[in-house]
C-alpha positions as CSV (number, residue, x, y, z in Angstrom):
1,M,12.9,3.4,-7.0
2,N,13.6,-0.8,-5.6
3,L,16.8,-1.1,-6.7
4,T,19.2,0.5,-4.5
5,F,22.4,-1.6,-4.4
6,Y,24.9,1.0,-7.2
7,N,29.0,0.4,-7.3
8,N,31.6,1.5,-9.6
9,I,33.1,-1.6,-11.1
10,S,31.5,-0.4,-14.7
11,G,34.5,2.7,-14.7
12,Y,32.7,5.5,-12.9
13,Q,35.7,7.8,-12.5
14,R,35.3,10.6,-10.0
15,T,36.7,13.3,-11.9
16,N,36.4,17.7,-11.8
17,N,34.9,16.8,-15.4
18,F,31.7,16.2,-14.8
19,K,30.7,16.4,-18.0
20,N,32.3,13.2,-19.5
21,V,31.4,11.3,-16.3
22,L,27.6,8.7,-16.9
23,P,25.9,7.3,-14.0
24,P,27.3,4.0,-13.2
25,K,25.2,0.6,-13.6
26,Q,22.3,-0.1,-11.3
27,V,22.2,-3.7,-9.5
28,S,19.3,-5.2,-8.3
29,N,19.3,-6.7,-4.8
30,N,16.6,-9.3,-5.8
31,T,19.4,-12.3,-6.9
32,S,22.5,-12.5,-5.0
33,N,24.7,-13.0,-8.0
34,T,23.3,-9.9,-9.8
35,I,26.7,-8.0,-9.3
36,T,28.4,-10.0,-11.8
37,D,25.8,-9.4,-14.7
38,G,27.3,-6.8,-17.4
39,Y,30.6,-6.7,-15.4
40,S,33.0,-9.8,-17.1
41,N,35.7,-8.1,-18.1
42,T,35.8,-5.6,-15.2
43,R,36.0,-7.3,-11.7
44,S,39.9,-6.7,-11.4
45,L,38.7,-3.0,-10.4
46,N,37.3,-2.0,-7.0
47,A,33.6,-2.8,-6.0
48,Y,32.4,-1.1,-3.0
49,R,29.2,-0.2,-1.2
50,A,27.9,2.8,-2.3
51,Y,24.5,4.5,-1.8
52,A,21.6,6.8,-3.8
53,L,21.0,9.5,-1.6
54,P,17.6,8.2,-0.8
55,E,15.1,11.2,-0.2
56,I,16.2,14.5,0.0
57,S,13.9,17.3,0.7
58,F,14.3,20.9,-1.2
59,G,11.0,21.8,0.1
60,N,9.6,22.5,3.0
61,N,7.3,19.6,4.5
62,Q,5.5,19.5,7.7
63,K,5.6,15.9,9.7
64,T,3.2,15.1,12.6
65,P,4.4,13.2,15.2
66,I,4.4,9.4,14.8
67,T,1.9,7.2,16.6
68,D,2.3,4.2,18.5
69,E,0.0,2.2,15.9
70,E,2.8,3.7,13.6
71,Y,5.9,2.7,16.4
72,N,4.1,-0.9,16.6
73,N,3.8,-1.6,13.2
74,A,7.3,-0.6,12.0
75,K,8.7,-3.0,14.4
76,D,6.4,-6.1,13.7
77,Y,7.4,-5.0,9.8
78,L,11.1,-5.2,10.8
79,S,10.5,-8.8,12.7
80,I,8.9,-10.0,9.0
81,L,11.6,-8.5,6.7
82,Q,14.7,-9.9,8.9
83,K,12.9,-13.3,8.1
84,S,12.5,-12.4,4.6
85,T,14.3,-14.3,1.6
86,E,15.1,-11.0,0.1
87,Y,16.8,-10.3,3.2
88,K,19.0,-13.2,3.1
89,D,19.9,-12.7,-0.4
90,I,20.7,-8.9,0.4
91,K,23.6,-10.7,2.5
92,K,24.3,-12.4,0.1
93,H,25.0,-9.7,-2.1
94,L,26.8,-8.0,0.8
95,L,29.5,-11.2,1.0
96,F,30.1,-11.1,-2.8
97,L,31.2,-7.5,-2.7
98,A,33.5,-7.6,0.9
99,R,34.8,-11.5,-0.9
100,L,35.5,-9.5,-4.0
101,N,37.8,-6.2,-2.1
102,S,39.3,-8.8,0.2
103,A,40.9,-10.6,-3.0
104,Q,42.0,-7.3,-4.0
105,G,43.4,-6.3,-0.6
106,C,40.6,-3.4,-0.5
107,S,39.2,-2.7,2.8
108,S,36.0,-1.0,1.9
109,L,33.5,-2.9,2.7
110,S,34.1,-5.4,5.5
111,N,30.4,-5.6,7.4
112,C,28.3,-8.2,5.5
113,E,25.3,-7.5,7.9
114,P,22.7,-5.3,5.9
115,T,22.3,-1.5,6.9
116,L,19.2,1.2,6.9
117,L,20.7,1.8,3.6
118,D,20.7,-1.5,1.9
119,F,16.3,-1.8,1.6
120,S,14.5,0.1,-0.9
121,K,13.0,3.2,-0.3
122,E,9.9,1.7,-0.3
123,Q,10.8,-1.0,2.1
124,R,12.4,1.9,4.6
125,E,8.6,3.7,4.6
126,N,7.4,0.5,6.2
127,L,9.7,0.8,9.0
128,N,9.0,4.7,9.1
129,G,8.3,5.1,13.1
130,I,11.3,2.9,14.5
131,Q,12.6,6.6,15.1
132,K,9.5,7.7,17.8
133,D,10.6,9.7,20.5
134,I,14.6,9.8,19.4
135,K,14.9,13.5,20.4
136,V,17.9,14.4,17.6
137,F,15.5,12.7,14.7
138,E,12.1,14.2,15.8
139,G,10.1,15.9,13.1
140,L,12.2,13.0,10.3
141,T,11.1,10.5,8.2
142,I,13.0,7.3,8.2
143,N,14.2,7.7,4.4
144,E,15.2,11.1,5.7
145,I,17.0,9.7,8.7
146,A,18.5,7.5,5.7
147,S,19.4,10.8,3.4
148,I,21.6,11.8,6.7
149,M,23.3,8.8,7.7
150,S,24.4,7.8,3.5
151,H,27.6,9.5,3.3
152,P,27.6,12.2,6.5
153,A,30.1,14.9,7.5
154,I,29.1,15.8,10.8
155,L,31.1,19.0,10.6
156,L,32.1,19.6,14.5
157,N,33.6,23.1,13.2
158,R,33.2,25.7,10.9
159,G,36.1,27.6,9.7
160,C,39.7,27.6,10.0
161,N,42.4,30.3,11.2
162,N,45.2,29.2,8.3
163,G,43.8,31.8,6.2
164,C,45.3,30.1,3.4
165,A,45.4,31.9,0.1
166,H,44.5,29.0,-2.1
167,C,41.0,28.0,0.1
168,L,38.5,26.4,-2.5
169,Y,36.2,26.8,0.6
170,D,36.9,30.3,1.2
171,A,36.9,29.5,5.2
172,T,37.0,32.2,7.6
173,P,38.5,32.4,11.3
174,I,36.1,31.1,14.2
175,S,34.3,33.1,15.5
176,D,31.2,33.9,18.3
177,K,29.4,36.0,15.6
178,T,28.0,32.3,14.1
179,L,27.6,29.2,15.3
180,D,30.6,28.1,14.5
181,R,31.4,25.5,17.1
182,M,29.0,22.3,17.3
183,S,27.8,22.2,21.1
184,Y,28.8,19.1,22.5
185,E,25.1,18.2,24.1
186,D,23.8,18.3,20.1
187,F,27.3,15.7,19.1
188,K,26.4,13.5,22.1
189,S,22.7,13.6,21.1
190,L,23.4,12.7,17.8
191,I,25.8,9.6,18.4
192,D,23.3,8.6,21.1
193,G,20.4,8.6,18.9
194,I,21.9,6.8,16.2
195,K,23.0,4.0,19.1
196,E,18.9,4.0,19.8
197,L,18.0,3.8,16.4
198,E,20.5,0.9,15.3
199,K,19.7,-1.0,18.6
200,R,16.1,-0.7,17.6
201,L,16.9,-1.9,14.0
202,G,19.6,-4.9,15.0
203,M,21.5,-3.7,12.8
204,P,23.7,-0.5,11.6
205,A,22.1,2.4,10.3
206,M,25.1,3.8,8.8
207,P,27.6,1.5,5.7
208,E,31.0,1.0,7.2
209,R,32.0,3.6,5.3
210,R,34.2,6.9,5.9
211,T,32.0,9.2,8.1
212,T,34.2,12.5,8.8
213,L,34.1,15.2,10.8
214,F,35.2,18.4,9.6
215,L,34.7,20.2,5.5
216,D,36.6,23.4,6.3
217,S,38.2,23.0,9.1
218,D,42.1,22.3,10.7
219,C,41.6,19.0,12.5
220,I,44.2,20.1,15.1
221,N,41.8,23.4,16.0
222,I,38.5,21.5,16.2
223,E,37.2,21.3,19.4
224,L,33.4,21.6,21.3
225,K,32.7,22.8,24.5
226,D,30.1,21.7,26.3
227,K,27.9,23.5,29.0
228,D,30.2,23.3,31.7
229,G,32.9,24.5,29.6
230,K,34.7,21.1,29.2
231,I,37.0,20.8,26.3
232,Y,36.8,17.8,23.8
233,D,39.2,18.1,21.4
234,Y,39.4,16.2,17.6
235,V,40.4,12.5,18.9
236,D,37.6,13.2,21.7
237,C,35.1,12.9,19.4
238,L,36.8,10.5,16.7
239,K,36.1,7.9,20.1
240,E,32.6,9.3,20.7
241,I,31.6,8.0,17.3
242,G,34.3,5.3,16.9
243,D,31.5,3.5,19.6
244,I,29.2,3.2,16.7
245,K,31.0,2.2,13.6
246,K,34.8,1.8,12.2
247,L,35.7,4.9,12.1
248,D,38.7,5.6,9.8
249,P,40.7,8.3,11.9
250,I,41.7,11.1,9.2
251,L,43.3,13.8,9.8
252,D,43.8,17.3,7.9
253,T,46.0,19.2,8.9
254,S,48.0,23.1,7.1
255,G,50.2,23.1,10.9
256,W,50.0,24.2,14.2
257,N,52.0,27.0,16.3
258,P,54.9,24.5,17.7
259,K,55.1,27.4,20.2
260,S,51.6,26.5,21.8
261,E,51.3,23.7,24.1
262,K,47.9,22.7,23.9
263,Y,47.8,22.5,20.0
264,Q,51.3,20.3,20.3
265,K,49.8,18.0,23.1
266,R,46.4,17.8,20.7
267,A,48.8,16.4,17.5
268,E,50.5,14.3,19.9
269,K,47.5,12.2,21.1
270,F,46.4,12.2,17.8
271,V,49.7,9.8,17.5
272,N,49.3,7.9,20.5
273,Y,45.3,7.2,19.4
274,I,46.6,5.9,15.7
275,M,49.6,3.8,17.5
276,Q,47.0,1.6,19.3
277,P,46.3,-1.7,17.8
278,E,42.8,-1.7,17.6
279,I,42.8,1.3,15.4
280,L,45.6,0.4,13.3
281,D,43.3,-2.5,12.5
282,I,41.0,-0.5,10.9
283,I,43.2,1.6,9.0
284,D,42.3,1.1,5.3
285,G,45.6,2.8,4.1
286,E,44.0,5.4,2.3
287,D,44.3,9.6,2.8
288,T,44.6,8.7,6.9
289,I,47.0,11.6,7.4
290,N,46.8,14.6,4.5
291,I,49.4,17.6,5.5
292,S,49.4,20.7,3.8
293,I,52.6,21.8,2.3
294,N,52.2,25.9,-0.2
295,P,53.7,29.2,0.1
296,Y,50.3,30.4,0.0
297,H,49.5,30.0,4.1
298,S,48.8,33.4,5.7
299,L,52.2,33.7,7.3
300,C,53.6,33.0,3.5
301,T,51.5,35.5,2.2
302,K,52.2,38.0,4.7
303,A,55.9,37.8,4.0
304,E,55.6,38.0,0.1
305,E,53.2,41.2,1.3
306,L,56.1,41.9,2.8
307,R,58.7,41.8,0.4
308,K,57.4,43.5,-1.5
309,A,57.2,46.8,1.0
310,G,60.8,46.7,1.2
311,N,60.8,45.2,4.8
312,T,62.7,41.6,3.7
313,E,63.9,41.1,7.2
314,L,60.4,40.8,8.7
315,A,59.4,38.8,5.6
316,A,62.4,36.4,6.2
317,E,61.5,35.7,10.1
318,L,57.8,35.1,9.1
319,E,58.4,32.7,6.3
320,N,60.9,31.0,8.9
321,R,57.7,30.5,10.7
322,Y,55.9,28.5,8.6
323,V,59.2,26.5,8.0
324,D,59.4,25.3,11.4
325,R,56.0,25.4,11.4
326,M,55.7,22.6,8.7
327,A,58.6,21.0,9.9
328,N,57.6,20.1,13.4
329,V,54.3,19.0,11.5
330,L,56.7,16.4,9.9
331,F,59.0,15.7,13.2
332,T,55.5,14.9,15.7
333,F,54.4,12.5,13.3
334,T,57.0,10.5,12.7
335,P,56.4,7.5,14.9
336,L,53.7,6.8,12.4
337,L,56.0,6.2,9.1
338,N,56.1,2.6,9.8
339,T,52.5,1.8,10.9
340,G,50.6,1.4,7.7
341,C,48.8,5.1,7.6
342,A,48.5,6.4,4.4
343,F,50.4,10.0,4.6
344,N,49.6,12.4,1.6
345,I,51.9,15.6,1.3
346,L,49.6,17.8,-0.4
347,S,52.4,20.3,-2.2
348,R,50.3,22.8,-3.7
349,A,51.3,25.8,-5.3
350,L,50.9,27.5,-9.2
351,P,53.1,27.4,-11.7
352,A,54.6,30.6,-13.0
353,D,53.1,31.5,-16.0
354,K,49.8,30.6,-14.6
355,T,49.7,33.1,-11.6
356,N,49.7,37.1,-10.6
357,T,52.0,36.8,-7.8
358,D,56.1,35.1,-7.0
359,L,54.2,32.7,-5.0
360,N,53.9,29.9,-7.7
361,E,56.0,26.5,-7.8
362,D,59.6,27.8,-8.0
363,K,58.7,29.3,-3.9
364,L,57.2,26.2,-3.4
365,K,60.6,24.1,-4.2
366,E,62.4,26.6,-2.0
367,I,60.1,26.0,1.1
368,E,60.2,22.4,0.1
369,E,63.7,22.4,0.7
370,K,64.2,24.6,3.9
371,I,61.7,22.4,5.7
372,F,63.3,19.4,5.3
373,S,66.6,21.0,5.8
374,R,64.5,22.0,9.4
375,L,63.5,18.5,9.7
376,E,66.6,16.9,9.6
377,Q,67.9,19.5,12.0
378,R,65.2,18.5,14.2
379,Y,66.2,15.0,14.4
380,K,70.4,15.4,14.5
381,E,69.2,17.3,17.8
382,D,66.8,14.6,19.0
383,L,69.6,12.1,18.4
384,T,72.1,13.8,20.6
385,T,70.0,15.1,23.0
386,E,66.3,12.9,24.1
387,Q,66.2,9.9,21.7
388,R,62.3,10.3,21.5
389,Y,62.2,9.8,17.9
390,I,65.4,8.9,16.7
391,K,68.0,6.5,17.6
392,S,70.4,6.4,15.0
393,K,71.8,8.2,11.6
394,D,70.2,6.1,9.5
395,E,66.9,6.3,11.0
396,I,67.2,9.8,10.2
397,K,68.0,9.3,6.3
398,N,65.5,7.2,5.9
399,N,62.9,8.7,7.5
400,L,63.8,12.0,5.2
401,E,63.4,10.0,2.3
402,K,60.5,8.6,3.4
403,Y,59.0,12.0,3.9
404,Q,60.1,13.3,0.6
405,N,58.9,9.8,-1.1
406,I,55.2,11.3,-0.2
407,V,55.5,14.7,-2.0
408,S,53.1,15.1,-3.9
409,D,51.8,17.4,-6.6
410,D,48.0,18.5,-5.6
411,E,46.4,20.5,-8.0
412,I,44.4,24.1,-7.1
413,V,40.9,24.3,-8.6
414,Y,39.6,27.7,-9.9
415,E,37.4,28.3,-6.9
416,G,36.6,30.3,-3.6
417,R,39.8,32.0,-2.8
418,A,42.2,30.3,-5.4
419,K,40.4,32.6,-8.2
420,Q,42.5,35.3,-6.9
421,L,45.9,33.3,-7.4
422,F,44.8,32.9,-11.2
423,K,46.2,34.9,-14.0
424,T,43.4,34.3,-16.2
425,P,39.9,32.7,-15.7
426,D,40.1,28.5,-15.9
427,Y,38.1,26.2,-15.4
428,E,34.2,26.7,-13.8
429,L,34.6,23.2,-11.1
430,K,31.2,24.9,-10.0
431,D,29.4,24.6,-13.5
432,C,29.7,21.4,-14.2
433,I,28.9,20.1,-10.9
434,I,25.2,23.1,-11.3
435,E,24.5,20.9,-14.7
436,H,24.9,17.7,-13.1
437,F,24.0,18.1,-9.3
438,N,20.7,15.8,-9.7
439,E,23.1,13.3,-11.4
440,I,25.6,13.4,-8.9
441,C,23.1,13.0,-6.0
442,Y,21.3,10.1,-7.9
443,T,24.7,7.9,-8.0
444,G,25.9,8.6,-4.4
445,F,28.3,10.5,-5.0
446,A,27.4,13.1,-2.8
447,D,27.9,13.6,0.9
448,S,25.2,15.1,3.3
449,A,26.5,17.3,5.6
450,I,25.4,18.2,9.1
451,N,26.3,21.8,10.2
452,P,26.8,22.8,13.9
453,N,23.0,23.8,14.3
454,G,21.9,20.5,12.7
455,K,20.9,21.9,9.1
456,V,21.9,19.1,6.4
457,F,23.3,20.3,3.3
458,L,24.5,18.2,0.4
459,C,28.1,18.5,-0.4
460,C,30.3,17.9,-3.6
461,D,33.7,18.9,-4.0
462,E,34.0,22.3,-2.6
463,I,29.7,23.1,-4.0
464,S,27.3,23.0,-1.8
465,K,23.2,22.4,-1.8
466,P,21.1,22.9,1.1
467,T,18.3,20.7,2.1
468,D,15.5,21.6,4.7
469,I,16.2,18.6,6.4
470,Q,16.8,19.6,10.3
471,L,18.2,17.4,12.9
472,N,16.1,18.5,16.2
473,F,19.8,20.4,17.8
474,E,19.0,22.3,20.9
475,N,21.2,25.2,18.7
476,K,18.5,24.8,15.5
477,G,18.0,28.0,14.1
478,K,21.6,29.8,15.0
479,P,22.6,31.0,11.9
480,V,26.2,29.3,10.7
481,K,28.1,31.0,8.3
482,P,28.0,29.9,4.1
483,I,29.9,27.0,3.0
484,G,32.2,27.1,-0.3
485,C,30.0,27.8,-3.7
486,E,26.5,27.1,-2.5
487,I,23.6,26.6,-5.3
488,D,19.9,27.1,-5.2
């Protein structure tokens, strides 16, 4: 397969209904103007740099160590490649994409320099050996490394303690029974390995796209520990990976206990990190902070259970704890309201006629009203005391309106634990993705994800597929918990 560029300006839409999805058109990198061919009526749509995963291994491949000769041959080939007309054409092509995005106010591609992924599989094979003696990539071919670098999700932690009844990933609490947290040493070895590879290549290994550090975890709970027992939180890890690429600092949360000094400080640390001018400059205005508000958090489901058992007093206490929790989230993130960060308050609940519980859209509306009432109360208290975030009554009104305007209804998909909430079976996302998984991988809409033990799998929405690609982590071989809906 010689063609390496893929784009979505032909109308490829990411959707749950993969039965109606066709692959995007392929665009050759042989000429600088190929991208305009066949797309004259759709150039107002966003074009972006996307890649098919170059080599997915589902077998068990034995690899011999890289020799000095292979390493030197790869260096010689790289020197020739970087002086070639083809290399220059790739740069022209990327410049065109960058200008197109800039004209439409989209910053998803700002780096015009080629990356490892901008070359064909055959060209990369001639670069095989350049990774010699980079410990974390030991045993991997350059195309397998490129597969990892295409859309990487580095799963620092696996699992979540919120226990939400609608969790698509069926996330279970973090424990010591499996390797639920990546070690700091393994994380650092990956970052250092990428740095060294990029130094040898003289170009980025990863495209300038989002790299997430979580999948089934709440970002406030994420932490790594080194051999000396030092804790590194989510912001610490964002800073580490920020050394190798511009990383849009995305944060997903379902809140934290406002009485927890540890988690409150972490949230405030994230706010201060975002407020730095150099970080604000790289935020692209999409999905920076995603706050989930729903009646399915474990506090709410336990409250409903107690309510049905007749213990209304304790039920009300638990629901109030959830209201306090989420009002505190909004209060803490108030400084970011005017920074250009994209807030999403994801409001999730099933309609009453689709669920077998009383935790439905009506209950969600009731909870949201209480949260905003509690937030207003916090703002008034702040105005009359510390004035930490609020300096006037107008600010109270303006902030409440801004938050209320970003509340959006979010779909609950019939997968994972969410299935138990539905009155009758609904559309099976898993079936469609299984049917079209190879097509999704081919078009580059599957992500590669790295488990805490260094094992790599592919994921698309909530569906995952294991590969035999294994990073050389110290904790390789240790068991990790299953993730979402895994397919063979």
